[in-house]
N, CA, C, O and the ligand as a Tripos MOL2 file, in Angstrom:
@<TRIPOS>MOLECULE
protein
  285   283    72     0     0
PROTEIN
NO_CHARGES

@<TRIPOS>ATOM
      1 N           0.8530   -1.2020    0.0000 N.3       1 MET1
      2 CA          0.0000    0.0000    0.0000 C.3       1 MET1
      3 C           0.8900    1.2540    0.0000 C.2       1 MET1
      4 O           1.7050    1.4260    0.9070 O.2       1 MET1
      5 N           0.7470    2.1120   -0.9860 N.am      2 ASP2
      6 CA          1.5860    3.3230   -0.9770 C.3       2 ASP2
      7 C           0.8800    4.4620   -0.2230 C.2       2 ASP2
      8 O          -0.2490    4.3320    0.2480 O.2       2 ASP2
      9 N           1.6000    5.5680   -0.1390 N.am      3 ASP3
     10 CA          1.0980    6.6520    0.7130 C.3       3 ASP3
     11 C          -0.2790    7.1670    0.3010 C.2       3 ASP3
     12 O          -1.1090    7.4870    1.1520 O.2       3 ASP3
     13 N          -0.5180    7.2440   -1.0170 N.am      4 SER4
     14 CA         -1.7920    7.8250   -1.4310 C.3       4 SER4
     15 C          -2.9450    6.8540   -1.1490 C.2       4 SER4
     16 O          -4.0530    7.2900   -0.8370 O.2       4 SER4
     17 N          -2.6950    5.5460   -1.2550 N.am      5 ASP5
     18 CA         -3.7240    4.5740   -0.8760 C.3       5 ASP5
     19 C          -4.0430    4.6820    0.6080 C.2       5 ASP5
     20 O          -5.1990    4.6540    1.0300 O.2       5 ASP5
     21 N          -2.9760    4.8070    1.3770 N.am      6 TRP6
     22 CA         -3.1330    4.9150    2.8330 C.3       6 TRP6
     23 C          -3.9540    6.1540    3.1700 C.2       6 TRP6
     24 O          -4.8860    6.1080    3.9730 O.2       6 TRP6
     25 N          -3.5740    7.2820    2.5200 N.am      7 ALA7
     26 CA         -4.2790    8.5360    2.7880 C.3       7 ALA7
     27 C          -5.7470    8.4260    2.4050 C.2       7 ALA7
     28 O          -6.6190    8.8970    3.1350 O.2       7 ALA7
     29 N          -6.0230    7.8020    1.2590 N.am      8 SER8
     30 CA         -7.4240    7.7590    0.8560 C.3       8 SER8
     31 C          -8.2200    6.7820    1.7090 C.2       8 SER8
     32 O          -9.4300    6.9420    1.8730 O.2       8 SER8
     33 N          -7.5460    5.7690    2.2530 N.am      9 SER9
     34 CA         -8.2970    4.8730    3.1380 C.3       9 SER9
     35 C          -8.6160    5.5760    4.4550 C.2       9 SER9
     36 O          -9.6930    5.3750    5.0170 O.2       9 SER9
     37 N          -7.7020    6.3860    4.9460 N.am     10 ILE10
     38 CA         -7.9780    7.1870    6.1460 C.3      10 ILE10
     39 C          -9.1270    8.1480    5.8600 C.2      10 ILE10
     40 O         -10.0490    8.3100    6.6600 O.2      10 ILE10
     41 N          -9.0370    8.7780    4.6920 N.am     11 GLU11
     42 CA        -10.0490    9.7560    4.3290 C.3      11 GLU11
     43 C         -11.4300    9.1020    4.2840 C.2      11 GLU11
     44 O         -12.4070    9.6560    4.7870 O.2      11 GLU11
     45 N         -11.4960    7.9260    3.6800 N.am     12 ALA12
     46 CA        -12.7700    7.2240    3.5740 C.3      12 ALA12
     47 C         -13.3050    6.8760    4.9520 C.2      12 ALA12
     48 O         -14.5010    7.0070    5.2110 O.2      12 ALA12
     49 N         -12.4200    6.4340    5.8340 N.am     13 LYS13
     50 CA        -12.8650    6.0860    7.1870 C.3      13 LYS13
     51 C         -13.4050    7.2970    7.9140 C.2      13 LYS13
     52 O         -14.4330    7.2310    8.5870 O.2      13 LYS13
     53 N         -12.6970    8.4060    7.7670 N.am     14 GLU14
     54 CA        -13.1480    9.6160    8.4550 C.3      14 GLU14
     55 C         -14.4790   10.0970    7.8990 C.2      14 GLU14
     56 O         -15.3510   10.5610    8.6330 O.2      14 GLU14
     57 N         -14.6130    9.9740    6.5840 N.am     15 ARG15
     58 CA        -15.8710   10.3840    5.9570 C.3      15 ARG15
     59 C         -17.0230    9.5190    6.4990 C.2      15 ARG15
     60 O         -18.0900   10.0280    6.8410 O.2      15 ARG15
     61 N         -16.7820    8.2130    6.5670 N.am     16 ASP16
     62 CA        -17.8120    7.3170    7.1070 C.3      16 ASP16
     63 C         -18.1780    7.6930    8.5300 C.2      16 ASP16
     64 O         -19.3530    7.7190    8.8950 O.2      16 ASP16
     65 N         -17.1540    7.9840    9.3330 N.am     17 ALA17
     66 CA        -17.4090    8.3410   10.7230 C.3      17 ALA17
     67 C         -18.2430    9.6140   10.8050 C.2      17 ALA17
     68 O         -19.1450    9.7240   11.6350 O.2      17 ALA17
     69 N         -17.9350   10.5680    9.9430 N.am     18 CYS18
     70 CA        -18.6910   11.8270    9.9380 C.3      18 CYS18
     71 C         -20.1380   11.5860    9.5250 C.2      18 CYS18
     72 O         -21.0650   12.1430   10.1130 O.2      18 CYS18
     73 N         -20.3150   10.7580    8.5180 N.am     19 ILE19
     74 CA        -21.6780   10.4680    8.0510 C.3      19 ILE19
     75 C         -22.4700    9.7950    9.1600 C.2      19 ILE19
     76 O         -23.6300   10.1260    9.4040 O.2      19 ILE19
     77 N         -21.8190    8.8360    9.8320 N.am     20 GLN20
     78 CA        -22.5200    8.1450   10.9110 C.3      20 GLN20
     79 C         -22.8520    9.0920   12.0450 C.2      20 GLN20
     80 O         -23.9340    9.0180   12.6290 O.2      20 GLN20
     81 N         -21.9100    9.9960   12.3620 N.am     21 LYS21
     82 CA        -22.1490   10.9600   13.4190 C.3      21 LYS21
     83 C         -23.3290   11.8510   13.0490 C.2      21 LYS21
     84 O         -24.1930   12.1330   13.8800 O.2      21 LYS21
     85 N         -23.3560   12.2840   11.8080 N.am     22 ALA22
     86 CA        -24.4400   13.1510   11.3530 C.3      22 ALA22
     87 C         -25.7720   12.4190   11.4230 C.2      22 ALA22
     88 O         -26.7830   12.9870   11.8350 O.2      22 ALA22
     89 N         -25.7630   11.1560   11.0160 N.am     23 ARG23
     90 CA        -27.0010   10.3720   11.0790 C.3      23 ARG23
     91 C         -27.4800   10.2200   12.5020 C.2      23 ARG23
     92 O         -28.6660   10.3730   12.7940 O.2      23 ARG23
     93 N         -26.5360    9.9150   13.3930 N.am     24 ARG24
     94 CA        -26.9050    9.7460   14.7910 C.3      24 ARG24
     95 C         -27.4770   11.0310   15.3460 C.2      24 ARG24
     96 O         -28.4600   11.0290   16.0870 O.2      24 ARG24
     97 N         -26.8410   12.1330   14.9710 N.am     25 TYR25
     98 CA        -27.2960   13.4340   15.4380 C.3      25 TYR25
     99 C         -28.7330   13.6650   14.9840 C.2      25 TYR25
    100 O         -29.5870   14.0920   15.7620 O.2      25 TYR25
    101 N         -28.9780   13.3760   13.7190 N.am     26 HIS26
    102 CA        -30.3350   13.5570   13.1970 C.3      26 HIS26
    103 C         -31.3310   12.6850   13.9480 C.2      26 HIS26
    104 O         -32.4280   13.1190   14.2970 O.2      26 HIS26
    105 N         -30.9200   11.4470   14.1880 N.am     27 ILE27
    106 CA        -31.8250   10.5200   14.8530 C.3      27 ILE27
    107 C         -32.1170   10.9910   16.2730 C.2      27 ILE27
    108 O         -33.2700   11.0080   16.7060 O.2      27 ILE27
    109 N         -31.0530   11.3770   17.0020 N.am     28 THR28
    110 CA        -31.2920   11.7750   18.3840 C.3      28 THR28
    111 C         -32.0220   13.1030   18.4590 C.2      28 THR28
    112 O         -32.7660   13.3490   19.4080 O.2      28 THR28
    113 N         -31.8170   13.9660   17.4650 N.am     29 LYS29
    114 CA        -32.5210   15.2390   17.4620 C.3      29 LYS29
    115 C         -33.9640   15.0880   17.0120 C.2      29 LYS29
    116 O         -34.7820   15.9810   17.2310 O.2      29 LYS29
    117 N         -34.2710   13.9920   16.3990 N.am     30 GLY30
    118 CA        -35.5910   13.8480   15.8050 C.3      30 GLY30
    119 C         -35.5900   14.4370   14.4140 C.2      30 GLY30
    120 O         -34.8530   15.3820   14.1340 O.2      30 GLY30
    121 N         -36.3980   13.8950   13.5550 N.am     31 THR31
    122 CA        -36.3880   14.3090   12.1610 C.3      31 THR31
    123 C         -37.6800   15.0050   11.7930 C.2      31 THR31
    124 O         -37.8410   15.4620   10.6620 O.2      31 THR31
    125 N         -38.6170   15.0910   12.7530 N.am     32 GLY32
    126 CA        -39.9210   15.6540   12.4260 C.3      32 GLY32
    127 C         -40.8270   14.6030   11.8060 C.2      32 GLY32
    128 O         -41.9920   14.8650   11.5080 O.2      32 GLY32
    129 N         -40.2690   13.4020   11.6160 N.am     33 VAL33
    130 CA        -41.0510   12.3030   11.0370 C.3      33 VAL33
    131 C         -40.9890   11.1300   12.0050 C.2      33 VAL33
    132 O         -39.9260   10.8000   12.5310 O.2      33 VAL33
    133 N         -42.1210   10.5160   12.2300 N.am     34 CYS34
    134 CA        -42.1600    9.3760   13.1320 C.3      34 CYS34
    135 C         -41.2990    8.2430   12.6000 C.2      34 CYS34
    136 O         -41.3920    7.8650   11.4320 O.2      34 CYS34
    137 N         -40.4550    7.7070   13.4810 N.am     35 GLY35
    138 CA        -39.5720    6.6230   13.0690 C.3      35 GLY35
    139 C         -40.3090    5.3190   12.8290 C.2      35 GLY35
    140 O         -39.7760    4.4120   12.1890 O.2      35 GLY35
    141 N         -41.5210    5.2170   13.3330 N.am     36 ASP36
    142 CA        -42.2750    3.9700   13.1930 C.3      36 ASP36
    143 C         -43.2450    4.0170   12.0210 C.2      36 ASP36
    144 O         -43.2220    3.1440   11.1540 O.2      36 ASP36
    145 N         -44.0890    5.0290   11.9950 N.am     37 CYS37
    146 CA        -45.1230    5.0470   10.9480 C.3      37 CYS37
    147 C         -44.8140    6.0570    9.8400 C.2      37 CYS37
    148 O         -45.5280    6.1300    8.8400 O.2      37 CYS37
    149 N         -43.7420    6.8340   10.0280 N.am     38 HIS38
    150 CA        -43.2890    7.7990    9.0210 C.3      38 HIS38
    151 C         -44.2840    8.9150    8.7480 C.2      38 HIS38
    152 O         -44.1990    9.5990    7.7280 O.2      38 HIS38
    153 N         -45.2280    9.0950    9.6630 N.am     39 ASP39
    154 CA        -46.0800   10.2710    9.5850 C.3      39 ASP39
    155 C         -45.3360   11.4450   10.1870 C.2      39 ASP39
    156 O         -44.4370   11.2450   11.0050 O.2      39 ASP39
    157 N         -45.6840   12.6580    9.8080 N.am     40 PRO40
    158 CA        -45.0570   13.8140   10.4480 C.3      40 PRO40
    159 C         -45.3670   13.8250   11.9350 C.2      40 PRO40
    160 O         -46.4940   13.5610   12.3550 O.2      40 PRO40
    161 N         -44.3380   14.1360   12.7300 N.am     41 VAL41
    162 CA        -44.5210   14.2070   14.1790 C.3      41 VAL41
    163 C         -45.0700   15.5880   14.5230 C.2      41 VAL41
    164 O         -44.7190   16.5830   13.8900 O.2      41 VAL41
    165 N         -45.9240   15.6340   15.5210 N.am     42 GLU42
    166 CA        -46.4930   16.8840   15.9800 C.3      42 GLU42
    167 C         -45.3990   17.9180   16.2240 C.2      42 GLU42
    168 O         -44.3340   17.5810   16.7420 O.2      42 GLU42
    169 N         -45.6490   19.1530   15.8620 N.am     43 ALA43
    170 CA        -44.6180   20.1930   15.9270 C.3      43 ALA43
    171 C         -44.0170   20.3380   17.3140 C.2      43 ALA43
    172 O         -42.8100   20.5340   17.4530 O.2      43 ALA43
    173 N         -44.8530   20.2430   18.3410 N.am     44 GLU44
    174 CA        -44.3240   20.4010   19.6960 C.3      44 GLU44
    175 C         -43.4910   19.2060   20.1260 C.2      44 GLU44
    176 O         -42.8350   19.2300   21.1680 O.2      44 GLU44
    177 N         -43.5260   18.1610   19.3110 N.am     45 ARG45
    178 CA        -42.6950   16.9830   19.5970 C.3      45 ARG45
    179 C         -41.6380   16.8160   18.5120 C.2      45 ARG45
    180 O         -41.2130   15.7010   18.2100 O.2      45 ARG45
    181 N         -41.2240   17.9260   17.9360 N.am     46 ALA46
    182 CA        -40.3060   17.8630   16.7840 C.3      46 ALA46
    183 C         -39.0340   17.0990   17.0990 C.2      46 ALA46
    184 O         -38.4200   16.5280   16.1980 O.2      46 ALA46
    185 N         -38.6260   17.0760   18.3660 N.am     47 ASN47
    186 CA        -37.4050   16.3580   18.7250 C.3      47 ASN47
    187 C         -37.6760   14.9240   19.1480 C.2      47 ASN47
    188 O         -36.7550   14.1830   19.4910 O.2      47 ASN47
    189 N         -38.9320   14.5420   19.1230 N.am     48 ALA48
    190 CA        -39.2570   13.1730   19.5000 C.3      48 ALA48
    191 C         -38.9910   12.2350   18.3290 C.2      48 ALA48
    192 O         -38.9770   12.6530   17.1710 O.2      48 ALA48
    193 N         -38.7850   10.9860   18.6430 N.am     49 LEU49
    194 CA        -38.4740   10.0160   17.5970 C.3      49 LEU49
    195 C         -39.7290    9.4280   16.9800 C.2      49 LEU49
    196 O         -39.6910    8.8530   15.8920 O.2      49 LEU49
    197 N         -40.8510    9.5790   17.6930 N.am     50 ARG50
    198 CA        -42.0790    8.9520   17.2340 C.3      50 ARG50
    199 C         -43.2530    9.8850   17.4690 C.2      50 ARG50
    200 O         -43.1840   10.7930   18.2970 O.2      50 ARG50
    201 N         -44.3100    9.6580   16.7480 N.am     51 CYS51
    202 CA        -45.5270   10.3860   17.0230 C.3      51 CYS51
    203 C         -46.1250    9.8640   18.3340 C.2      51 CYS51
    204 O         -45.6920    8.8370   18.8570 O.2      51 CYS51
    205 N         -47.1100   10.5730   18.8490 N.am     52 VAL52
    206 CA        -47.6540   10.2310   20.1610 C.3      52 VAL52
    207 C         -48.1390    8.7910   20.1980 C.2      52 VAL52
    208 O         -47.8360    8.0590   21.1400 O.2      52 VAL52
    209 N         -48.8810    8.3800   19.1920 N.am     53 SER53
    210 CA        -49.4620    7.0320   19.2710 C.3      53 SER53
    211 C         -48.3890    5.9550   19.1400 C.2      53 SER53
    212 O         -48.4790    4.9130   19.7890 O.2      53 SER53
    213 N         -47.3770    6.1950   18.3100 N.am     54 CYS54
    214 CA        -46.3030    5.2110   18.2100 C.3      54 CYS54
    215 C         -45.4600    5.2090   19.4740 C.2      54 CYS54
    216 O         -44.9630    4.1630   19.8910 O.2      54 CYS54
    217 N         -45.2980    6.3810   20.0860 N.am     55 GLN55
    218 CA        -44.5400    6.4470   21.3310 C.3      55 GLN55
    219 C         -45.2390    5.6410   22.4050 C.2      55 GLN55
    220 O         -44.5970    4.9070   23.1580 O.2      55 GLN55
    221 N         -46.5710    5.7780   22.4790 N.am     56 GLN56
    222 CA        -47.3250    5.0000   23.4650 C.3      56 GLN56
    223 C         -47.2010    3.5140   23.1800 C.2      56 GLN56
    224 O         -47.0400    2.6970   24.0870 O.2      56 GLN56
    225 N         -47.2780    3.1890   21.9090 N.am     57 ASP57
    226 CA        -47.1050    1.8110   21.4750 C.3      57 ASP57
    227 C         -45.7470    1.2770   21.8860 C.2      57 ASP57
    228 O         -45.6140    0.1760   22.4200 O.2      57 ASP57
    229 N         -44.7380    2.1070   21.6150 N.am     58 PHE58
    230 CA        -43.3620    1.7310   21.9200 C.3      58 PHE58
    231 C         -43.1840    1.5100   23.4080 C.2      58 PHE58
    232 O         -42.5910    0.5180   23.8320 O.2      58 PHE58
    233 N         -43.7080    2.4490   24.2080 N.am     59 GLU59
    234 CA        -43.5720    2.3210   25.6570 C.3      59 GLU59
    235 C         -44.2920    1.0770   26.1610 C.2      59 GLU59
    236 O         -43.8300    0.3990   27.0770 O.2      59 GLU59
    237 N         -45.4130    0.7990   25.5530 N.am     60 HIS60
    238 CA        -46.1590   -0.4020   25.9090 C.3      60 HIS60
    239 C         -45.3190   -1.6490   25.6280 C.2      60 HIS60
    240 O         -45.2210   -2.5560   26.4540 O.2      60 HIS60
    241 N         -44.7130   -1.6640   24.4270 N.am     61 ARG61
    242 CA        -43.8660   -2.8150   24.0720 C.3      61 ARG61
    243 C         -42.6790   -2.9280   25.0130 C.2      61 ARG61
    244 O         -42.3070   -4.0260   25.4270 O.2      61 ARG61
    245 N         -42.0750   -1.7670   25.3540 N.am     62 GLN62
    246 CA        -40.9310   -1.7830   26.2670 C.3      62 GLN62
    247 C         -41.3410   -2.3400   27.6220 C.2      62 GLN62
    248 O         -40.6110   -3.1150   28.2400 O.2      62 GLN62
    249 N         -42.5200   -1.9310   28.0710 N.am     63 ARG63
    250 CA        -42.9920   -2.4130   29.3680 C.3      63 ARG63
    251 C         -43.1520   -3.9230   29.3530 C.2      63 ARG63
    252 O         -42.7910   -4.6170   30.3040 O.2      63 ARG63
    253 N         -43.6980   -4.4100   28.2580 N.am     64 ILE64
    254 CA        -43.8770   -5.8580   28.1390 C.3      64 ILE64
    255 C         -42.5270   -6.5510   28.1280 C.2      64 ILE64
    256 O         -42.3320   -7.5820   28.7720 O.2      64 ILE64
    257 N         -41.5850   -5.9570   27.3700 N.am     65 LYS65
    258 CA        -40.2640   -6.5450   27.2490 C.3      65 LYS65
    259 C         -39.5400   -6.5380   28.5920 C.2      65 LYS65
    260 O         -38.9120   -7.5220   28.9840 O.2      65 LYS65
    261 N         -39.6420   -5.4050   29.2880 N.am     66 ASN66
    262 CA        -38.8560   -5.2570   30.5200 C.3      66 ASN66
    263 C         -39.5420   -5.8040   31.7540 C.2      66 ASN66
    264 O         -38.9000   -6.3380   32.6590 O.2      66 ASN66
    265 N         -40.8700   -5.6610   31.7750 N.am     67 GLY67
    266 CA        -41.5520   -6.0190   33.0080 C.3      67 GLY67
    267 C         -42.5910   -7.0950   32.7920 C.2      67 GLY67
    268 O         -43.4660   -7.3100   33.6300 O.2      67 GLY67
    269 N         -42.4890   -7.7660   31.6640 N.am     68 GLY68
    270 CA        -43.4930   -8.7540   31.3020 C.3      68 GLY68
    271 C         -43.5940   -9.8740   32.3160 C.2      68 GLY68
    272 O         -44.6600  -10.4430   32.5490 O.2      68 GLY68
    273 N         -42.4540  -10.1720   32.9080 N.am     69 ARG69
    274 CA        -42.5500  -11.2720   33.8490 C.3      69 ARG69
    275 C         -42.4040  -10.7040   35.2620 C.2      69 ARG69
    276 O         -41.4360  -10.0150   35.5810 O.2      69 ARG69
    277 N         -43.3800  -11.0100   36.0790 N.am     70 HIS70
    278 CA        -43.4060  -10.4500   37.4270 C.3      70 HIS70
    279 C         -42.5260  -11.2730   38.3450 C.2      70 HIS70
    280 O         -42.5590  -12.5030   38.3430 O.2      70 HIS70
    281 N         -41.7470  -10.5630   39.1190 N.am     71 VAL71
    282 CA        -40.8020  -11.2580   39.9950 C.3      71 VAL71
    283 C         -41.4010  -11.3620   41.3900 C.2      71 VAL71
    284 O         -40.7720  -11.9140   42.2920 O.2      71 VAL71
    285 ZN        -46.0190    7.1070   14.3580 Zn       72 ZN72
@<TRIPOS>BOND
     1     1     2 1
     2     2     3 1
     3     3     4 2
     4     3     5 am
     5     5     6 1
     6     6     7 1
     7     7     8 2
     8     7     9 am
     9     9    10 1
    10    10    11 1
    11    11    12 2
    12    11    13 am
    13    13    14 1
    14    14    15 1
    15    15    16 2
    16    15    17 am
    17    17    18 1
    18    18    19 1
    19    19    20 2
    20    19    21 am
    21    21    22 1
    22    22    23 1
    23    23    24 2
    24    23    25 am
    25    25    26 1
    26    26    27 1
    27    27    28 2
    28    27    29 am
    29    29    30 1
    30    30    31 1
    31    31    32 2
    32    31    33 am
    33    33    34 1
    34    34    35 1
    35    35    36 2
    36    35    37 am
    37    37    38 1
    38    38    39 1
    39    39    40 2
    40    39    41 am
    41    41    42 1
    42    42    43 1
    43    43    44 2
    44    43    45 am
    45    45    46 1
    46    46    47 1
    47    47    48 2
    48    47    49 am
    49    49    50 1
    50    50    51 1
    51    51    52 2
    52    51    53 am
    53    53    54 1
    54    54    55 1
    55    55    56 2
    56    55    57 am
    57    57    58 1
    58    58    59 1
    59    59    60 2
    60    59    61 am
    61    61    62 1
    62    62    63 1
    63    63    64 2
    64    63    65 am
    65    65    66 1
    66    66    67 1
    67    67    68 2
    68    67    69 am
    69    69    70 1
    70    70    71 1
    71    71    72 2
    72    71    73 am
    73    73    74 1
    74    74    75 1
    75    75    76 2
    76    75    77 am
    77    77    78 1
    78    78    79 1
    79    79    80 2
    80    79    81 am
    81    81    82 1
    82    82    83 1
    83    83    84 2
    84    83    85 am
    85    85    86 1
    86    86    87 1
    87    87    88 2
    88    87    89 am
    89    89    90 1
    90    90    91 1
    91    91    92 2
    92    91    93 am
    93    93    94 1
    94    94    95 1
    95    95    96 2
    96    95    97 am
    97    97    98 1
    98    98    99 1
    99    99   100 2
   100    99   101 am
   101   101   102 1
   102   102   103 1
   103   103   104 2
   104   103   105 am
   105   105   106 1
   106   106   107 1
   107   107   108 2
   108   107   109 am
   109   109   110 1
   110   110   111 1
   111   111   112 2
   112   111   113 am
   113   113   114 1
   114   114   115 1
   115   115   116 2
   116   115   117 am
   117   117   118 1
   118   118   119 1
   119   119   120 2
   120   119   121 am
   121   121   122 1
   122   122   123 1
   123   123   124 2
   124   123   125 am
   125   125   126 1
   126   126   127 1
   127   127   128 2
   128   127   129 am
   129   129   130 1
   130   130   131 1
   131   131   132 2
   132   131   133 am
   133   133   134 1
   134   134   135 1
   135   135   136 2
   136   135   137 am
   137   137   138 1
   138   138   139 1
   139   139   140 2
   140   139   141 am
   141   141   142 1
   142   142   143 1
   143   143   144 2
   144   143   145 am
   145   145   146 1
   146   146   147 1
   147   147   148 2
   148   147   149 am
   149   149   150 1
   150   150   151 1
   151   151   152 2
   152   151   153 am
   153   153   154 1
   154   154   155 1
   155   155   156 2
   156   155   157 am
   157   157   158 1
   158   158   159 1
   159   159   160 2
   160   159   161 am
   161   161   162 1
   162   162   163 1
   163   163   164 2
   164   163   165 am
   165   165   166 1
   166   166   167 1
   167   167   168 2
   168   167   169 am
   169   169   170 1
   170   170   171 1
   171   171   172 2
   172   171   173 am
   173   173   174 1
   174   174   175 1
   175   175   176 2
   176   175   177 am
   177   177   178 1
   178   178   179 1
   179   179   180 2
   180   179   181 am
   181   181   182 1
   182   182   183 1
   183   183   184 2
   184   183   185 am
   185   185   186 1
   186   186   187 1
   187   187   188 2
   188   187   189 am
   189   189   190 1
   190   190   191 1
   191   191   192 2
   192   191   193 am
   193   193   194 1
   194   194   195 1
   195   195   196 2
   196   195   197 am
   197   197   198 1
   198   198   199 1
   199   199   200 2
   200   199   201 am
   201   201   202 1
   202   202   203 1
   203   203   204 2
   204   203   205 am
   205   205   206 1
   206   206   207 1
   207   207   208 2
   208   207   209 am
   209   209   210 1
   210   210   211 1
   211   211   212 2
   212   211   213 am
   213   213   214 1
   214   214   215 1
   215   215   216 2
   216   215   217 am
   217   217   218 1
   218   218   219 1
   219   219   220 2
   220   219   221 am
   221   221   222 1
   222   222   223 1
   223   223   224 2
   224   223   225 am
   225   225   226 1
   226   226   227 1
   227   227   228 2
   228   227   229 am
   229   229   230 1
   230   230   231 1
   231   231   232 2
   232   231   233 am
   233   233   234 1
   234   234   235 1
   235   235   236 2
   236   235   237 am
   237   237   238 1
   238   238   239 1
   239   239   240 2
   240   239   241 am
   241   241   242 1
   242   242   243 1
   243   243   244 2
   244   243   245 am
   245   245   246 1
   246   246   247 1
   247   247   248 2
   248   247   249 am
   249   249   250 1
   250   250   251 1
   251   251   252 2
   252   251   253 am
   253   253   254 1
   254   254   255 1
   255   255   256 2
   256   255   257 am
   257   257   258 1
   258   258   259 1
   259   259   260 2
   260   259   261 am
   261   261   262 1
   262   262   263 1
   263   263   264 2
   264   263   265 am
   265   265   266 1
   266   266   267 1
   267   267   268 2
   268   267   269 am
   269   269   270 1
   270   270   271 1
   271   271   272 2
   272   271   273 am
   273   273   274 1
   274   274   275 1
   275   275   276 2
   276   275   277 am
   277   277   278 1
   278   278   279 1
   279   279   280 2
   280   279   281 am
   281   281   282 1
   282   282   283 1
   283   283   284 2
@<TRIPOS>SUBSTRUCTURE
     1 MET1         2 RESIDUE 1 A MET
     2 ASP2         6 RESIDUE 1 A ASP
     3 ASP3        10 RESIDUE 1 A ASP
     4 SER4        14 RESIDUE 1 A SER
     5 ASP5        18 RESIDUE 1 A ASP
     6 TRP6        22 RESIDUE 1 A TRP
     7 ALA7        26 RESIDUE 1 A ALA
     8 SER8        30 RESIDUE 1 A SER
     9 SER9        34 RESIDUE 1 A SER
    10 ILE10       38 RESIDUE 1 A ILE
    11 GLU11       42 RESIDUE 1 A GLU
    12 ALA12       46 RESIDUE 1 A ALA
    13 LYS13       50 RESIDUE 1 A LYS
    14 GLU14       54 RESIDUE 1 A GLU
    15 ARG15       58 RESIDUE 1 A ARG
    16 ASP16       62 RESIDUE 1 A ASP
    17 ALA17       66 RESIDUE 1 A ALA
    18 CYS18       70 RESIDUE 1 A CYS
    19 ILE19       74 RESIDUE 1 A ILE
    20 GLN20       78 RESIDUE 1 A GLN
    21 LYS21       82 RESIDUE 1 A LYS
    22 ALA22       86 RESIDUE 1 A ALA
    23 ARG23       90 RESIDUE 1 A ARG
    24 ARG24       94 RESIDUE 1 A ARG
    25 TYR25       98 RESIDUE 1 A TYR
    26 HIS26      102 RESIDUE 1 A HIS
    27 ILE27      106 RESIDUE 1 A ILE
    28 THR28      110 RESIDUE 1 A THR
    29 LYS29      114 RESIDUE 1 A LYS
    30 GLY30      118 RESIDUE 1 A GLY
    31 THR31      122 RESIDUE 1 A THR
    32 GLY32      126 RESIDUE 1 A GLY
    33 VAL33      130 RESIDUE 1 A VAL
    34 CYS34      134 RESIDUE 1 A CYS
    35 GLY35      138 RESIDUE 1 A GLY
    36 ASP36      142 RESIDUE 1 A ASP
    37 CYS37      146 RESIDUE 1 A CYS
    38 HIS38      150 RESIDUE 1 A HIS
    39 ASP39      154 RESIDUE 1 A ASP
    40 PRO40      158 RESIDUE 1 A PRO
    41 VAL41      162 RESIDUE 1 A VAL
    42 GLU42      166 RESIDUE 1 A GLU
    43 ALA43      170 RESIDUE 1 A ALA
    44 GLU44      174 RESIDUE 1 A GLU
    45 ARG45      178 RESIDUE 1 A ARG
    46 ALA46      182 RESIDUE 1 A ALA
    47 ASN47      186 RESIDUE 1 A ASN
    48 ALA48      190 RESIDUE 1 A ALA
    49 LEU49      194 RESIDUE 1 A LEU
    50 ARG50      198 RESIDUE 1 A ARG
    51 CYS51      202 RESIDUE 1 A CYS
    52 VAL52      206 RESIDUE 1 A VAL
    53 SER53      210 RESIDUE 1 A SER
    54 CYS54      214 RESIDUE 1 A CYS
    55 GLN55      218 RESIDUE 1 A GLN
    56 GLN56      222 RESIDUE 1 A GLN
    57 ASP57      226 RESIDUE 1 A ASP
    58 PHE58      230 RESIDUE 1 A PHE
    59 GLU59      234 RESIDUE 1 A GLU
    60 HIS60      238 RESIDUE 1 A HIS
    61 ARG61      242 RESIDUE 1 A ARG
    62 GLN62      246 RESIDUE 1 A GLN
    63 ARG63      250 RESIDUE 1 A ARG
    64 ILE64      254 RESIDUE 1 A ILE
    65 LYS65      258 RESIDUE 1 A LYS
    66 ASN66      262 RESIDUE 1 A ASN
    67 GLY67      266 RESIDUE 1 A GLY
    68 GLY68      270 RESIDUE 1 A GLY
    69 ARG69      274 RESIDUE 1 A ARG
    70 HIS70      278 RESIDUE 1 A HIS
    71 VAL71      282 RESIDUE 1 A VAL
    72 ZN72       285 GROUP 0 **** ****
């Protein structure tokens, strides 16, 4: 591998890392679109990942997953 191959492989890796960081940022910031049903999320929930009904659904599923079995 010569220097220019090495440099371009570093460059590609950094570019990938930046793209992933940007994607993560978008996801954590919310996209204004529900991640589950892809409907627009209510404006006051613009940073939420899901619309209200999908969020309730999600929380319900999480509860089942986490607390489904009573100890
Ligand atoms: Zn939804």
